[in-house]
Backbone atoms as SQL, in Angstrom:
CREATE TABLE atoms (id INTEGER PRIMARY KEY, chain TEXT, resi INTEGER, resn TEXT, atom TEXT, x REAL, y REAL, z REAL);
INSERT INTO atoms VALUES
  (1, 'A', 1, 'MET', 'N', 22.397, -2.964, -18.413),
  (2, 'A', 1, 'MET', 'CA', 23.005, -1.426, -17.544),
  (3, 'A', 1, 'MET', 'C', 24.013, -1.671, -17.262),
  (4, 'A', 2, 'PRO', 'N', 25.483, -0.904, -17.488),
  (5, 'A', 2, 'PRO', 'CA', 26.079, -1.187, -16.025),
  (6, 'A', 2, 'PRO', 'C', 25.939, -0.737, -14.876),
  (7, 'A', 3, 'SER', 'N', 26.876, -1.169, -14.122),
  (8, 'A', 3, 'SER', 'CA', 26.790, -0.939, -12.540),
  (9, 'A', 3, 'SER', 'C', 27.587, -0.092, -11.845),
  (10, 'A', 4, 'THR', 'N', 27.430, 0.615, -10.637),
  (11, 'A', 4, 'THR', 'CA', 28.623, 1.066, -10.277),
  (12, 'A', 4, 'THR', 'C', 28.529, 1.314, -8.472),
  (13, 'A', 5, 'LEU', 'N', 29.404, 0.764, -8.297),
  (14, 'A', 5, 'LEU', 'CA', 29.712, 0.823, -6.877),
  (15, 'A', 5, 'LEU', 'C', 30.558, 1.835, -6.351),
  (16, 'A', 6, 'LEU', 'N', 29.369, 2.177, -5.762),
  (17, 'A', 6, 'LEU', 'CA', 29.784, 3.853, -5.077),
  (18, 'A', 6, 'LEU', 'C', 30.486, 3.848, -3.461),
  (19, 'A', 7, 'VAL', 'N', 31.512, 4.218, -2.755),
  (20, 'A', 7, 'VAL', 'CA', 31.770, 3.413, -1.310),
  (21, 'A', 7, 'VAL', 'C', 32.371, 4.993, -1.011),
  (22, 'A', 8, 'ASN', 'N', 32.139, 5.001, 0.090),
  (23, 'A', 8, 'ASN', 'CA', 32.381, 6.359, 1.358),
  (24, 'A', 8, 'ASN', 'C', 33.088, 6.034, 2.519),
  (25, 'A', 9, 'HIS', 'N', 34.589, 6.377, 2.104),
  (26, 'A', 9, 'HIS', 'CA', 35.533, 5.751, 2.876),
  (27, 'A', 9, 'HIS', 'C', 35.759, 6.663, 4.284),
  (28, 'A', 10, 'ASP', 'N', 34.833, 7.810, 3.978),
  (29, 'A', 10, 'ASP', 'CA', 35.109, 8.993, 5.258),
  (30, 'A', 10, 'ASP', 'C', 34.249, 8.815, 6.353),
  (31, 'A', 11, 'THR', 'N', 33.213, 7.518, 6.199),
  (32, 'A', 11, 'THR', 'CA', 32.028, 7.466, 7.202),
  (33, 'A', 11, 'THR', 'C', 32.716, 7.125, 8.621),
  (34, 'A', 12, 'SER', 'N', 31.842, 7.327, 9.773),
  (35, 'A', 12, 'SER', 'CA', 32.420, 6.324, 11.015),
  (36, 'A', 12, 'SER', 'C', 31.118, 6.088, 11.566),
  (37, 'A', 13, 'ALA', 'N', 31.330, 5.371, 12.536),
  (38, 'A', 13, 'ALA', 'CA', 29.961, 4.862, 13.573),
  (39, 'A', 13, 'ALA', 'C', 29.131, 6.238, 14.431),
  (40, 'A', 14, 'LEU', 'N', 28.392, 6.308, 14.775),
  (41, 'A', 14, 'LEU', 'CA', 27.696, 6.992, 15.201),
  (42, 'A', 14, 'LEU', 'C', 28.031, 7.249, 16.742),
  (43, 'A', 15, 'PRO', 'N', 28.438, 8.302, 17.137),
  (44, 'A', 15, 'PRO', 'CA', 28.652, 8.147, 18.906),
  (45, 'A', 15, 'PRO', 'C', 27.034, 7.496, 19.272),
  (46, 'A', 16, 'ALA', 'N', 27.004, 6.947, 20.665),
  (47, 'A', 16, 'ALA', 'CA', 26.592, 6.065, 21.163),
  (48, 'A', 16, 'ALA', 'C', 25.536, 6.847, 21.944),
  (49, 'A', 17, 'GLY', 'N', 25.280, 7.809, 22.154),
  (50, 'A', 17, 'GLY', 'CA', 24.048, 8.980, 22.522),
  (51, 'A', 17, 'GLY', 'C', 23.332, 9.556, 21.260),
  (52, 'A', 18, 'ALA', 'N', 24.098, 8.704, 20.059),
  (53, 'A', 18, 'ALA', 'CA', 22.979, 9.719, 18.640),
  (54, 'A', 18, 'ALA', 'C', 22.219, 8.729, 18.260),
  (55, 'A', 19, 'ARG', 'N', 22.360, 7.526, 19.262),
  (56, 'A', 19, 'ARG', 'CA', 21.495, 6.165, 18.469),
  (57, 'A', 19, 'ARG', 'C', 20.259, 5.953, 19.728),
  (58, 'A', 20, 'PRO', 'N', 18.944, 5.900, 18.808),
  (59, 'A', 20, 'PRO', 'CA', 18.035, 5.824, 19.509),
  (60, 'A', 20, 'PRO', 'C', 17.936, 4.549, 20.626),
  (61, 'A', 21, 'GLY', 'N', 17.121, 4.917, 21.638),
  (62, 'A', 21, 'GLY', 'CA', 17.331, 4.154, 22.770),
  (63, 'A', 21, 'GLY', 'C', 15.877, 2.995, 22.470),
  (64, 'A', 22, 'ALA', 'N', 16.311, 2.008, 23.296),
  (65, 'A', 22, 'ALA', 'CA', 14.931, 1.111, 23.670),
  (66, 'A', 22, 'ALA', 'C', 13.757, 1.728, 23.459),
  (67, 'A', 23, 'GLU', 'N', 13.419, 2.658, 23.882),
  (68, 'A', 23, 'GLU', 'CA', 11.819, 3.076, 23.680),
  (69, 'A', 23, 'GLU', 'C', 11.392, 3.047, 22.449),
  (70, 'A', 24, 'VAL', 'N', 12.650, 3.520, 21.486),
  (71, 'A', 24, 'VAL', 'CA', 12.177, 3.927, 20.122),
  (72, 'A', 24, 'VAL', 'C', 11.365, 2.617, 19.433),
  (73, 'A', 25, 'GLN', 'N', 12.445, 1.500, 19.749),
  (74, 'A', 25, 'GLN', 'CA', 12.280, 0.405, 19.350),
  (75, 'A', 25, 'GLN', 'C', 10.514, -0.504, 19.798),
  (76, 'A', 26, 'ALA', 'N', 10.555, -0.144, 20.984),
  (77, 'A', 26, 'ALA', 'CA', 9.738, -0.702, 21.700),
  (78, 'A', 26, 'ALA', 'C', 8.155, 0.081, 21.294),
  (79, 'A', 27, 'PHE', 'N', 8.558, 1.456, 21.102),
  (80, 'A', 27, 'PHE', 'CA', 7.037, 2.009, 20.256),
  (81, 'A', 27, 'PHE', 'C', 6.675, 1.685, 19.016),
  (82, 'A', 28, 'HIS', 'N', 7.744, 1.189, 17.899),
  (83, 'A', 28, 'HIS', 'CA', 7.638, 1.032, 16.476),
  (84, 'A', 28, 'HIS', 'C', 7.058, -0.316, 16.839),
  (85, 'A', 29, 'GLN', 'N', 7.604, -1.534, 17.561),
  (86, 'A', 29, 'GLN', 'CA', 6.852, -2.595, 17.638),
  (87, 'A', 29, 'GLN', 'C', 5.327, -2.968, 18.311),
  (88, 'A', 30, 'ARG', 'N', 4.704, -1.682, 18.625),
  (89, 'A', 30, 'ARG', 'CA', 3.500, -1.755, 19.045),
  (90, 'A', 30, 'ARG', 'C', 3.163, -1.169, 18.027),
  (91, 'A', 31, 'LEU', 'N', 3.084, -0.602, 16.966),
  (92, 'A', 31, 'LEU', 'CA', 2.221, -0.599, 15.654),
  (93, 'A', 31, 'LEU', 'C', 1.856, -1.467, 15.196),
  (94, 'A', 32, 'PRO', 'N', 0.310, -1.010, 14.714),
  (95, 'A', 32, 'PRO', 'CA', -0.265, -1.955, 13.759),
  (96, 'A', 32, 'PRO', 'C', 0.536, -2.142, 12.489),
  (97, 'A', 33, 'GLY', 'N', 0.926, -3.705, 11.915),
  (98, 'A', 33, 'GLY', 'CA', 1.477, -3.881, 10.653),
  (99, 'A', 33, 'GLY', 'C', 2.954, -3.946, 10.980),
  (100, 'A', 34, 'TYR', 'N', 3.366, -3.664, 12.441),
  (101, 'A', 34, 'TYR', 'CA', 4.781, -3.402, 12.529),
  (102, 'A', 34, 'TYR', 'C', 5.308, -5.046, 12.030),
  (103, 'A', 35, 'ARG', 'N', 6.648, -5.337, 11.573),
  (104, 'A', 35, 'ARG', 'CA', 7.306, -6.276, 11.664),
  (105, 'A', 35, 'ARG', 'C', 8.577, -5.958, 10.618),
  (106, 'A', 36, 'ALA', 'N', 9.999, -7.029, 11.073),
  (107, 'A', 36, 'ALA', 'CA', 11.239, -6.466, 11.039),
  (108, 'A', 36, 'ALA', 'C', 11.512, -6.417, 9.469),
  (109, 'A', 37, 'THR', 'N', 12.089, -5.549, 8.859),
  (110, 'A', 37, 'THR', 'CA', 12.148, -5.333, 7.474),
  (111, 'A', 37, 'THR', 'C', 12.973, -6.480, 6.856),
  (112, 'A', 38, 'PRO', 'N', 12.810, -7.321, 6.173),
  (113, 'A', 38, 'PRO', 'CA', 13.158, -8.038, 5.342),
  (114, 'A', 38, 'PRO', 'C', 14.326, -8.113, 4.438),
  (115, 'A', 39, 'LEU', 'N', 15.572, -9.124, 4.700),
  (116, 'A', 39, 'LEU', 'CA', 16.750, -8.820, 3.962),
  (117, 'A', 39, 'LEU', 'C', 17.071, -9.733, 2.971),
  (118, 'A', 40, 'ARG', 'N', 17.079, -9.102, 1.874),
  (119, 'A', 40, 'ARG', 'CA', 17.309, -10.040, 0.302),
  (120, 'A', 40, 'ARG', 'C', 18.283, -9.798, 0.158),
  (121, 'A', 41, 'ASP', 'N', 18.884, -11.696, -0.396),
  (122, 'A', 41, 'ASP', 'CA', 20.298, -11.872, -0.788),
  (123, 'A', 41, 'ASP', 'C', 20.433, -11.196, -2.622),
  (124, 'A', 42, 'VAL', 'N', 21.336, -10.888, -2.745),
  (125, 'A', 42, 'VAL', 'CA', 21.508, -10.114, -4.290),
  (126, 'A', 42, 'VAL', 'C', 22.793, -10.594, -4.842),
  (127, 'A', 43, 'PRO', 'N', 23.096, -12.061, -5.006),
  (128, 'A', 43, 'PRO', 'CA', 24.140, -12.983, -5.550),
  (129, 'A', 43, 'PRO', 'C', 24.637, -12.466, -6.257),
  (130, 'A', 44, 'ALA', 'N', 23.639, -11.663, -7.536),
  (131, 'A', 44, 'ALA', 'CA', 24.559, -11.189, -8.829),
  (132, 'A', 44, 'ALA', 'C', 25.131, -9.698, -8.725),
  (133, 'A', 45, 'LEU', 'N', 24.362, -8.976, -7.733),
  (134, 'A', 45, 'LEU', 'CA', 25.121, -7.342, -6.966),
  (135, 'A', 45, 'LEU', 'C', 27.111, -8.173, -6.243),
  (136, 'A', 46, 'ALA', 'N', 26.896, -9.196, -5.667),
  (137, 'A', 46, 'ALA', 'CA', 28.008, -9.581, -4.962),
  (138, 'A', 46, 'ALA', 'C', 28.869, -10.050, -6.070),
  (139, 'A', 47, 'ASP', 'N', 28.624, -10.492, -7.017),
  (140, 'A', 47, 'ASP', 'CA', 29.480, -11.216, -8.115),
  (141, 'A', 47, 'ASP', 'C', 29.871, -10.130, -8.907),
  (142, 'A', 48, 'THR', 'N', 29.091, -9.154, -8.999),
  (143, 'A', 48, 'THR', 'CA', 29.633, -7.706, -9.963),
  (144, 'A', 48, 'THR', 'C', 30.684, -6.948, -8.849),
  (145, 'A', 49, 'SER', 'N', 30.383, -6.842, -7.474),
  (146, 'A', 49, 'SER', 'CA', 30.844, -6.649, -6.831),
  (147, 'A', 49, 'SER', 'C', 32.343, -6.599, -6.195),
  (148, 'A', 50, 'GLY', 'N', 32.741, -8.010, -6.313),
  (149, 'A', 50, 'GLY', 'CA', 33.572, -8.821, -6.117),
  (150, 'A', 50, 'GLY', 'C', 33.757, -8.983, -4.301),
  (151, 'A', 51, 'VAL', 'N', 32.366, -9.009, -3.895),
  (152, 'A', 51, 'VAL', 'CA', 32.469, -9.442, -2.734),
  (153, 'A', 51, 'VAL', 'C', 31.585, -10.674, -2.311),
  (154, 'A', 52, 'GLY', 'N', 31.875, -11.377, -0.991),
  (155, 'A', 52, 'GLY', 'CA', 30.863, -12.450, -0.781),
  (156, 'A', 52, 'GLY', 'C', 29.554, -12.845, -1.005),
  (157, 'A', 53, 'ARG', 'N', 28.966, -11.608, -0.171),
  (158, 'A', 53, 'ARG', 'CA', 27.743, -11.671, -0.143),
  (159, 'A', 53, 'ARG', 'C', 26.942, -10.304, -0.166),
  (160, 'A', 54, 'VAL', 'N', 25.863, -10.113, -0.703),
  (161, 'A', 54, 'VAL', 'CA', 25.236, -8.330, -0.643),
  (162, 'A', 54, 'VAL', 'C', 23.792, -8.672, 0.237),
  (163, 'A', 55, 'LEU', 'N', 23.008, -8.051, 0.817),
  (164, 'A', 55, 'LEU', 'CA', 22.364, -8.000, 1.004),
  (165, 'A', 55, 'LEU', 'C', 21.630, -6.349, 1.176),
  (166, 'A', 56, 'VAL', 'N', 20.309, -6.843, 0.581),
  (167, 'A', 56, 'VAL', 'CA', 19.687, -5.366, 0.729),
  (168, 'A', 56, 'VAL', 'C', 18.336, -5.547, 1.494),
  (169, 'A', 57, 'LYS', 'N', 17.971, -4.210, 2.187),
  (170, 'A', 57, 'LYS', 'CA', 16.942, -4.204, 3.045),
  (171, 'A', 57, 'LYS', 'C', 15.921, -3.907, 2.125),
  (172, 'A', 58, 'ASP', 'N', 14.602, -4.593, 1.994),
  (173, 'A', 58, 'ASP', 'CA', 13.436, -4.785, 1.338),
  (174, 'A', 58, 'ASP', 'C', 12.350, -3.736, 2.138),
  (175, 'A', 59, 'GLU', 'N', 12.577, -2.448, 1.734),
  (176, 'A', 59, 'GLU', 'CA', 11.750, -1.421, 2.231),
  (177, 'A', 59, 'GLU', 'C', 10.474, -0.950, 1.265),
  (178, 'A', 60, 'SER', 'N', 9.816, -1.675, 0.418),
  (179, 'A', 60, 'SER', 'CA', 8.973, -1.449, -0.413),
  (180, 'A', 60, 'SER', 'C', 7.688, -1.494, 0.326),
  (181, 'A', 61, 'SER', 'N', 7.784, -1.766, 1.551),
  (182, 'A', 61, 'SER', 'CA', 6.391, -1.617, 2.255),
  (183, 'A', 61, 'SER', 'C', 6.881, -1.950, 3.717),
  (184, 'A', 62, 'ARG', 'N', 6.917, -0.385, 4.244),
  (185, 'A', 62, 'ARG', 'CA', 7.010, -0.081, 5.613),
  (186, 'A', 62, 'ARG', 'C', 5.289, 0.236, 6.061),
  (187, 'A', 63, 'LEU', 'N', 5.142, -0.494, 7.111),
  (188, 'A', 63, 'LEU', 'CA', 3.553, -0.095, 7.731),
  (189, 'A', 63, 'LEU', 'C', 3.098, 0.138, 6.613),
  (190, 'A', 64, 'GLY', 'N', 2.839, -0.572, 5.668),
  (191, 'A', 64, 'GLY', 'CA', 1.850, 0.038, 4.573),
  (192, 'A', 64, 'GLY', 'C', 2.049, 0.731, 3.332),
  (193, 'A', 65, 'LEU', 'N', 3.313, 1.406, 3.632),
  (194, 'A', 65, 'LEU', 'CA', 3.891, 2.554, 2.695),
  (195, 'A', 65, 'LEU', 'C', 4.944, 2.631, 2.275),
  (196, 'A', 66, 'PRO', 'N', 5.361, 2.597, 0.984),
  (197, 'A', 66, 'PRO', 'CA', 6.452, 2.163, 0.684),
  (198, 'A', 66, 'PRO', 'C', 7.316, 3.058, 0.631),
  (199, 'A', 67, 'ALA', 'N', 8.021, 3.337, 1.933),
  (200, 'A', 67, 'ALA', 'CA', 9.189, 4.395, 1.985),
  (201, 'A', 67, 'ALA', 'C', 9.300, 4.092, 3.556),
  (202, 'A', 68, 'PHE', 'N', 10.790, 3.838, 3.940),
  (203, 'A', 68, 'PHE', 'CA', 11.552, 3.689, 5.062),
  (204, 'A', 68, 'PHE', 'C', 11.338, 4.622, 5.896),
  (205, 'A', 69, 'LYS', 'N', 10.862, 5.739, 5.620),
  (206, 'A', 69, 'LYS', 'CA', 11.165, 7.298, 6.215),
  (207, 'A', 69, 'LYS', 'C', 9.544, 7.468, 6.955),
  (208, 'A', 70, 'ILE', 'N', 8.703, 6.217, 6.852),
  (209, 'A', 70, 'ILE', 'CA', 7.640, 6.601, 7.788),
  (210, 'A', 70, 'ILE', 'C', 7.638, 6.112, 9.132),
  (211, 'A', 71, 'ARG', 'N', 8.954, 5.372, 9.462),
  (212, 'A', 71, 'ARG', 'CA', 9.047, 4.781, 10.833),
  (213, 'A', 71, 'ARG', 'C', 9.807, 6.112, 11.518),
  (214, 'A', 72, 'GLY', 'N', 10.469, 7.190, 11.235),
  (215, 'A', 72, 'GLY', 'CA', 10.841, 7.878, 12.027),
  (216, 'A', 72, 'GLY', 'C', 9.778, 9.210, 11.782),
  (217, 'A', 73, 'ALA', 'N', 9.116, 9.338, 10.879),
  (218, 'A', 73, 'ALA', 'CA', 7.646, 10.110, 10.994),
  (219, 'A', 73, 'ALA', 'C', 6.556, 9.646, 12.265),
  (220, 'A', 74, 'SER', 'N', 6.208, 8.537, 12.446),
  (221, 'A', 74, 'SER', 'CA', 5.559, 8.249, 13.475),
  (222, 'A', 74, 'SER', 'C', 6.112, 8.195, 14.466),
  (223, 'A', 75, 'TRP', 'N', 7.459, 8.149, 15.096),
  (224, 'A', 75, 'TRP', 'CA', 8.008, 8.364, 16.353),
  (225, 'A', 75, 'TRP', 'C', 7.927, 10.070, 16.121),
  (226, 'A', 76, 'ALA', 'N', 8.403, 10.880, 15.121),
  (227, 'A', 76, 'ALA', 'CA', 8.578, 12.089, 15.634),
  (228, 'A', 76, 'ALA', 'C', 6.793, 12.878, 15.673),
  (229, 'A', 77, 'GLY', 'N', 5.867, 12.267, 15.245),
  (230, 'A', 77, 'GLY', 'CA', 4.157, 13.058, 15.257),
  (231, 'A', 77, 'GLY', 'C', 4.022, 12.439, 16.832);
């Protein structure tokens, strides 16, 4: 299966006020089952993309659910 690398060159950093504060991180760290999201090294993708290294966030299990969105939902709820 051929691969495609898409790069959005029109992105910019979020303004400081748009970033969640320390209270958000502290809240999530108190949730049962919380752990930092592991990063997986993908050397084949790095080779194909012509870059030195590619790390992918493994969101296959976030707080027992297979989605990163649960973290935002827990804070919003």
